[in-house]
C-alpha positions in Angstrom: 137.7 95.6 29.8 136.6 92.9 32.2 140.2 91.7 32.5 142.3 92.7 35.4 141.7 92.9 39.2 140.2 95.2 41.8 141.3 95.5 45.4 138.7 94.6 48.0 138.5 96.2 51.5 136.3 95.1 54.4 134.1 97.5 56.2 137.1 98.7 58.3 138.9 99.6 55.1 141.4 96.8 55.5 142.6 95.0 52.4 141.3 91.4 52.4 141.2 90.2 48.8 142.0 90.8 45.2 139.1 90.0 42.9 138.3 90.0 39.2 136.9 93.2 37.6 133.8 91.1 36.7 133.2 90.1 40.3 133.9 93.7 41.6 131.4 95.2 39.2 128.8 92.6 40.1 129.2 93.3 43.8 129.0 97.1 43.2 125.8 96.7 41.0 124.2 94.4 43.6 124.7 96.9 46.4 127.1 94.6 48.2 130.0 97.0 47.8 130.8 100.6 47.2 133.4 102.1 44.9 136.2 104.3 46.2 136.8 107.6 44.4 140.5 107.7 43.5 140.9 111.5 44.1 138.9 112.4 47.2 138.6 108.9 48.8 134.8 109.2 49.1 132.7 106.0 48.7 129.8 105.6 46.2 127.1 103.2 45.4 126.4 102.1 41.8 124.1 104.9 40.6 126.3 107.6 42.1 129.4 105.9 40.7 127.9 105.6 37.3 127.2 109.4 37.3 130.8 110.1 38.2 131.8 108.1 35.3 130.1 110.4 32.9 132.3 113.2 34.1 135.2 111.5 32.2 136.9 110.3 35.4 140.2 108.8 34.1 140.8 105.1 34.3 139.5 101.8 32.9 135.9 101.6 31.7 133.3 98.9 31.2 130.6 99.4 28.6 127.0 98.7 29.8 124.0 98.7 27.5 123.2 102.2 28.7 126.5 103.9 29.4 130.2 103.4 30.1 131.0 102.9 33.8 134.4 103.4 35.3 136.0 100.2 36.8 137.0 101.1 40.4 140.5 100.2 41.5 139.2 99.7 45.0 135.8 98.6 46.4 134.6 98.5 50.0 132.4 95.6 51.1 129.1 96.9 52.6 128.5 94.0 55.1 131.7 91.9 55.6 134.1 93.0 58.2 136.3 90.0 58.7 139.2 88.5 56.7 139.2 86.0 53.8 141.4 83.0 54.6 143.3 81.6 51.6 144.7 78.2 52.1 148.2 77.7 50.7 148.0 75.5 47.6 150.6 72.8 46.9 152.8 73.8 44.0 156.5 74.1 43.1 156.4 77.8 44.0 155.0 77.1 47.4 157.8 74.6 48.1 160.4 77.2 47.2 158.7 79.8 49.4 158.3 77.4 52.3 162.1 76.6 52.2 162.9 80.2 51.5 165.3 79.3 48.7 167.7 77.5 51.1 169.1 74.1 50.2 167.7 71.7 52.7 170.8 69.4 52.5 173.7 71.8 52.8 175.5 71.7 56.1 178.1 74.0 57.7 180.9 72.5 55.6 179.2 73.2 52.3 179.8 76.4 50.2 176.1 77.1 50.1 175.4 76.6 53.8 173.3 79.4 55.3 172.8 81.1 51.9 169.6 82.0 50.2 170.4 81.0 46.6 169.1 82.2 43.3 166.3 80.0 41.8 168.6 79.1 38.9 170.9 77.3 41.4 168.1 75.3 43.0 165.9 72.4 42.2 163.3 70.3 44.0 164.3 66.9 45.4 162.2 64.0 46.3 163.3 62.9 49.8 162.1 59.4 49.0 163.1 59.1 45.3 160.2 59.2 42.8 161.7 56.3 40.9 161.1 54.2 44.1 157.6 55.3 44.7 158.1 58.8 46.2 155.2 61.1 45.7 154.9 64.8 45.0 153.7 65.9 48.5 154.5 68.5 51.1 156.3 65.9 53.1 158.4 64.5 50.3 159.6 67.5 48.3 162.4 69.9 49.5 164.5 72.6 47.9 168.1 71.4 47.1 171.1 73.0 45.3 172.2 71.2 42.2 175.4 69.7 43.9 173.4 68.3 46.8 170.8 66.9 44.4 173.5 65.1 42.4 175.3 63.9 45.6 172.0 62.4 46.9 171.1 60.8 43.6 168.5 58.0 43.6 168.9 57.4 47.4 167.1 58.4 50.6 169.0 61.0 52.8 169.9 58.2 55.2 171.3 56.1 52.4 173.3 59.0 51.2 174.5 60.0 54.6 172.8 63.4 54.4 170.5 65.2 56.8 167.6 67.5 56.2 167.8 70.9 57.8 164.1 70.8 58.5 161.4 68.2 58.4 159.3 69.0 55.4 155.5 69.4 55.7 152.7 71.7 54.8 153.5 75.3 55.9 151.4 76.8 58.6 151.0 80.1 56.9 148.6 81.4 54.3 149.8 83.2 51.1 150.4 86.9 51.5 148.2 89.3 49.6 151.2 90.0 47.3 151.0 86.5 45.9 147.6 87.5 44.4 148.6 90.9 43.0 149.6 89.4 39.6 151.9 92.3 38.9 148.9 94.7 38.7 150.2 97.5 40.9 147.4 100.1 41.0 148.6 103.3 42.6 145.6 103.6 44.9 146.2 100.1 46.2 149.4 101.3 47.9 147.3 103.2 50.4 145.8 100.0 51.8 148.5 97.3 51.4 151.3 96.9 53.8 154.6 98.1 52.2 156.2 94.7 52.9 153.6 93.2 50.6 154.8 95.5 47.8 158.4 94.7 48.6 157.7 91.0 48.2 155.9 91.5 44.9 158.5 93.8 43.4 161.3 91.5 44.5 159.7 88.7 42.6 159.4 90.6 39.4 
């Protein structure tokens, strides 16, 4: 039962992280966090929380040598009151998110111009072709529709007479909390996560 995640709040009860159950239970046991009761929203340290667990509080449980302890959906950090900054990682998904599923080559005379396309109609294109030494980097990968990708072929945009809508680079944002929810939508989490985060998560599923 150590699989899954727990939502982490700072001392101001603002959602700052999603952590593993193992880490959440370690923080709770060490006194670095308190568990949030799902019914009355009271907070409890390890001993008190373990006692509640014996009252057959519904939910997920972890078996310790002495007793079964309920796994909290939400924990509140006892000392930390800031935010955890997560740097965006370079990946195919991050490129699609950066370019917002818009082809970076389509112009006003293209059928796809100004349209956010389904992922099935898109691919990633190397601005400087990989066959000519182009690397997989923030600056050299862009989203392209299949027709634009075929038109460009094994050429640079200049050689193909095509222009990029935006100069590619590392995005200035950090991933939203929704990108770390992993589809695990605990009901209690909805009290602390911005509704737009849930919209992003549900739209991706």
